[in-house]
N, C-alpha and C positions, 0 to 999 in steps of 0.2 A: 567181769560179768558173771552172772549166775551160771554154773556148769550145766550143759545140756546133756540129756540122757540118751539122745539119739544122735548118730553121726550127722553133722551139719553139712550134708551134700545132697545133690540131686542124683537119683539113681532109679532108672526104670528097668524093671525085670520082666514085665509082661506088656502086651498091648493095653491101651487105655480105652474104655474100662476093661479091667481084667476079668477072669472068669468068676471069681467070688463076688466082685462088685455087680456083675450082670445077674447073678442069682439073687442078690439082695434087691436089685432093681425090680425083679419080678415079684418078690415078696412085698416090696413097697407098693407096687401098683395094685395089689390085692388088699392092702391094709390101710394105706395112708391116703387121706383126701387129696385129690389132685390140685386143689387150690394152693397147696404148699409146694413151691418149686425149688429146685437146686441148681446152682451154677454148674457144678461138675458132678457127673454120675459116678463118682468114686467114693467109696465108703471108707471113712477114716477109722483106723484101729488104734493108733497112738500118735502122739505128737510131742515135740519138744523144741524149744527155741523157736526157730523159724522154719521148721521142717514138719511136714505131715507124712505119715506112713499109712497107706491104705491096706485093706484086707488082703490084697494080693502081694504085699511087700514092696510096692513102689514108693519111693521117697520123693516128695514134691516140695519145691520152694514155695513158701506161703508169702505172697506179697499183698495179701488182703487182711491178714490178722483177724479173721472172723468179723470183718467190717469194723476195724479199728478197736477191737475189744482186747486182744491179748498183746497189748503194747509191751508188757514185761516178758513176753515169750510164752509159748505153750508150756504148760506144766512147769512153770517156774518153781524150783525146789522150795523156796521160802513160802510161796503161796500154798503149795501142796502140804507142807508141814503145818502151816497155820490152820488149814482146813481140817486136816486129820486130828489135830489137837482139839479143835473146837467141837467137832462132831462127836468126839469121844466124851466130851463133857455134857453137852446138850445141843440139840439141833433146832429147837423151837420152843418158845414160850408164848409168843406174841408180845411185842414190846408194850402194847396197850393194856396188857394184863399183868405181866411180870417183866419189868424192864431189866436191862443188863448193861454192863459197862462198855462193851465193844460198840454199841450203837452210839453212846455218848462220845466215845473216842473218835469215831468216824466223823461225827458232826463237828467236833472240836477241830479236827484236821481240815475239814472243808472250810470252816469259818476262817481259819488262819491262812489258807492258801489261795482262796478265790480272790479276784481283784478287789482292791479297796481296803483301806485301813479302818473303816467304820465298824461298829458293833454289828455282829451278824448272828443269825440263827439258821439251823438246817433241819430238814425233815427227810426221812428216807423212804424210798419206794422200791418197786421191783424192776421197772423198765423205763426207758427213755420216754415213751409215749405217756406213761403214767405220771412222770415228773412234769412234762409239759402241761398236761391237763390240770395238774394241781397248781402249777404256777399261774395258769389262767384263773383258776378258782380263787386263789389268793388275791390276785390283782383286782378281780371284779368285786370281791368281798370288801377289800380295804378301801378301794376308791369309790365304791357305790356306782360305778359306771359299767357298761356292758360291752362296748365295742372293743374288738381285738384287731389290730392291724398286723398283717403279715406281708410277705414279699413274693414276687414272681420267682418261680423255680424253687420255692421252699419245700422242705420235707420235715414234718414234725411227728409222724406216727400213723398208726392204723386204727385207733379207736374212733368212735364217731366224731368227737370234737377234733381230734388231731387229723383225721381225714379232711375235715373242713379247712384246717389250717394248711394242709399240704396242697401244693399247686398242681401236681401231675395227675391226670385222670387215670391213665393205664400204666400199671395195674392197680394203683392204690385206691382210686375212688370209684372206678367204673361199676355202675350198677348197685352201689351200696347206699345211696341216698334214701331219704332226705338227710341233709347234714345239719349240724348245729348252726343256729343263726348268729348274727352280729359279728361276722368275720369279714374283714375288708382287705383286699389285696392291692398293693401298690408296686410300682417298678423297683427292681433291685438295680444296684450298680453292677453292671456286667461289662467290663471294659472291652472285651473282644467283640461284643455285639452292640454296644452303645455307639451313638454318633462319635466319629473320630474327634479326639481332643476333649471330650466331656470329662470334667474333673469330678472328684468325689463330692465336692461341695455342690456342683451343679446337679449331679445325680440325686443328692439328698434334697435339694430344693425342689426337684421334679416330684419326688415322693411326697414331700411335706405339702406341696401345693395340692396334691390329690387328697391327702388326709384331711386338710382343712376344708376343702371344697366339697368333698363327697361324704365325709363322716362328721367333721366338726371336732376340734380338739377337746372340747368340754365333754364329749361323749366317749372318749377313748380311755379305756382302763389301762391298756398296755400296748406297746409296740414289741412284737416278738420277732427276733432275728437270729439267724445263724451268722456269726462273725465271718466265717467262710462256709459257704453252702456245701452240703454233703451230696446227697442223692441228686440234687439239682445240677451237679456238674463241677463241683469243687470251684465254684465261682468265688474269686477273691475280689471284693469290692475295691474300687479305686481309693487311694489314700485320701483321708479326710471325710469319706462317706460316713463311717461309723461315728466318729466324733461329732459330726454335724447332726446326725439323728439323735445322739445322746444329749446334745445341748438343747435341741428342740424339746425333747421329752422333759428335761429338767425345767425348762422355762414354762411349759404348759401343764406341769404336775401330772404327767403321764409316766407310768412305770415302764422302764426299759428292761425287757427280759431277754437275756442272751441264752440261746440254745447252744450249749457247748458239749452236747452229747457225743458228737463225732470229733470235735476239735480239741476237747479237753485233755488234760493230764499229759502234757509234754509233746503231744502229737505235732504241733505246728512249730516247735522250736522254742516255745514259751510254755509255762505251765498251762496257760489258757490263751486262746487266740486273741481275746480282748486286750491282753497285756501289750501286744505289739504297738498299739496306738494309745495306750493309757486310758482306754475306755473302762469305766466302772459301772456295770449294770446294777439295777436295783434288785433284780432276781437273776439267778443263773441256774440252769438245769444241767445236770451231769448224769452220766451212766457209762455204758460201754467199757472204757479202759479203767474205770474206777476200781473194779474188784477182780482183775486178772482172769476173767472168764466166768465168774459167778454173777448171777443176776442181782444187780443192785443199782439204784438210781437215787438222785437227790435233788431237792430244791434248796438253794442257799440264798438268803436275802437279808436286806437291811432289817435290823432287829425291830425297828418301829413298824415295819411292814408285816413281818412274820408274826409279831406279837398281836397284830390286829385281828387274828382269826381266833374264834372262841374254842375253848377246850373241847376236844372230840370232833372238831370240824375237819381235821386232817388225820390220815392214818390208813390202815389196811392190815389184814391178817398177817401177811408175810413180809410187809415192808420192813426193811432193816433186819432181815434174817441174820441170826448170830453167826452162822457159818460164812455167809457172804460178807459180813462186817469184818470177820477175821481175815478173809482174803483181801479185803480192801486195805486194811492196815498194813498187811505184808506188801501189797502192791505199791502203795504210796511210799513205803520205806525203800523199796527197790528203786523207784523212780528218783528219789532223792539221793540215795547212796551211789547209784550208778550214773547219776547226772544225765538222765535220759532226754532232757530238753536239749542238751548239747549234742547228744547222739542223734536226735532228730534233725538238727541243723546239718550235721555231717552227712546223714543219709540224703537229705534234700540236695546238698551240693553234688553228691555222687550221681544222683539221678539226673540232675541238670547237665552235668558234664558229659554224661553218656548220651542223652537224648537231644540236646540242643543242636549238635552238628547235623542231625537228620533233617532239620527244617530246611537246610539249604538244598538238599537233594530230593525231598519229598514234599511238594506243595500241598499234598493232602493233609499235612499237619497244620491245622489252623492256629493252634495255640498250645503252648506248654506253660502250665501255671501251677501255682500252689505255694505252700509255705512249709518248710521243714519236711517231715516225712509224710506229708499229705499233698501228693503231686498228681497231676493229671495231664492228659494229652487230648485235645479236642480235634476230631477228624472231620474234614469238610471236603466237598467236591473241589478239586484244585481250581484256584483262581476265583473262588467265591467264598461266601460264608454259609453256603447251604450245608446243613448237617449231613454227614455220611455215616449213618448208623450201621450200614452193612460192613463198612471197613472196620469199624470198632468191633463188631461181632466176629469178623474173620480173624482179626489180630488176636482177640482174646482166645478164640478156639485154637489157633496155632500155638499160643503159649501153653494152653492146657494140655495139648497133645504132646508137648515137649516136657511136661512136668513142672510148669510154673503157674501158680494161681494168681491171676489178675482179675479185677472186677471192672464192669462197665457201669456207667451212670449217665446222668444228664437228662434234662427235659426232653431232648430229642434222641436219647439213647446212643449218642455219638462220642462219648467220652470214656477213655480208659483211665482208671484211677489206681493209684498205687498207695498202699497203706501197710508197709511191712512192719513186723514187730520191731520195736526200737532197739532190741538186743541183737538184731541180725548181724552175723559176722560179715566182714568186708568182702571176703572171697565169695561167700554165698550170694550176697547182694549183687556183686559183679556178674556172677554166672546168670542170675535171674534177669539182669538188665541186658546181658548179651542175647539171651533168648528173646526178650521183648524186642530188642533192636532188629534181630533177624526176622522176627514175625512182621514188624512194620515194613521192612524192606521187601519182604516177600509179597505182602498184600498190596503195598502202595506203588511198587514198581510198575511201569507202564505195561509190561508184558503180561502182568497178572490180570 
C-alpha cells in the first residue's frame, strides 16, 4: 500500500467539536450560505490514508471517503506527486483551445477499462452531475428522441436537469422547480421493499411495462440507472434486473446509460458495478474516485454514439483540467497496482462479518446490503418495514462523537452507509466497525 503520512489510528484529544472548530463554525455562519450543510462540524486540517485530523488535533476514522471520492486514500503520495509536477508545468489552457496529452491518456484509460470490448470514445467534465447531463445530451442528440427514463430512489445530481432525474424531494428538489421536462420515473428493483419473492426479471418486467405504457419505447432516448443506487439507499437490485433492462434497451434501440459515479473504480469489488452481471452500457458516467480527490468526471460510450455529436457540441472551460487529469492517471495506476478491487471485496467481507451477527439481537436492523466496500444498514421499526430515520441519525451521531465518520442516506433517511477508502488498514477498519457496532447496540437496545 502507499505509505500514509499520518498515524493510522483514532485519537481524540478534545471534546467534539473542539474549540478551534467552534470558532470556525462562527466564522462560517457569518460568511457561508446556510444552504450548504455539513455532516460533522469538525474542520479538517490534514488527512492521510483513512484518517482525518481536525484543527484541534483529533484523529478520526473516515468511513465515508468524501462520499466515495478518495478511494486511493487521502493525500495518496503518488497523487500528490503527480499534482505537484503538473501544476509546476501548467495548470490550465482549456482543452478546447490548446489540448494536452494527459486528457488523451485519461480518455484512453477509460475506454480500455469501462465495460465492453467495443470501440469507445470519452469526454471529460468537472462533476458527476455535469457528466450525467452531458450523457443525456448525447443520447437525445444521437437518437433524435427526448424521453429519459429514470428509477425510484435515484440520485443523479443538483443541476436543473439532474434534479429532475433525482427522485428525492428534500433536500435536493424542494422549491427549486420548474424542472426539465420529458423525464419519466419507473419502479426500481428494491428487494427489501419489493413483494416477497419478486425476481430481478419480474421487477424489470414491472418497470418495462410502465415504460411502454406511459412513455412508449419509440420516444425513449435513454434509460439512466445506477447499477447500485447511492443516495437512494445503496439499493442493490435483484440478480437479473440489470441484464433484463439492458436486453430491452438493445431490442428497442434505446441507449442504456449507467451512472457509475459512486460505484465506479473498484468500489464494489469490480472495476465497475456493471461488471458483476456482465452488463455493457452504451454510455457510462464516472467521477468521484476517478481523480483521487480532484474534480474530474467523464462520459464514456460507444464510438458510433459519441461520434454522432458535432464538433463543439461538448466541452467546457475547465473540463479535463490538466492537474485533475494527472491526479486521475496516478489514481488509476494505484488502483491497478494495489489491486483495490480485491481490497474492496475484503473490506466488504469484514463489514458483513462484523455486522451480520447484530441482526439476530437487534430487530431494528431491517437489511444489511451492498457489494464490496459499498455497504449499508437499513434501520426500521422492529417487526415492520417502516423506516426509522431517527435511529439512523442517532447511530451516526454516536459514531461521530466517538471519532468515526459514517454517512446516512436513503429515500427515507434511514440508511447508514459505509464507503471507506480502499486502502484502509485492517486494524483501523476493525476499530471503526467496533465503534459502529457499539453505537448500533446503544441506540437499538430496548432500554434506549
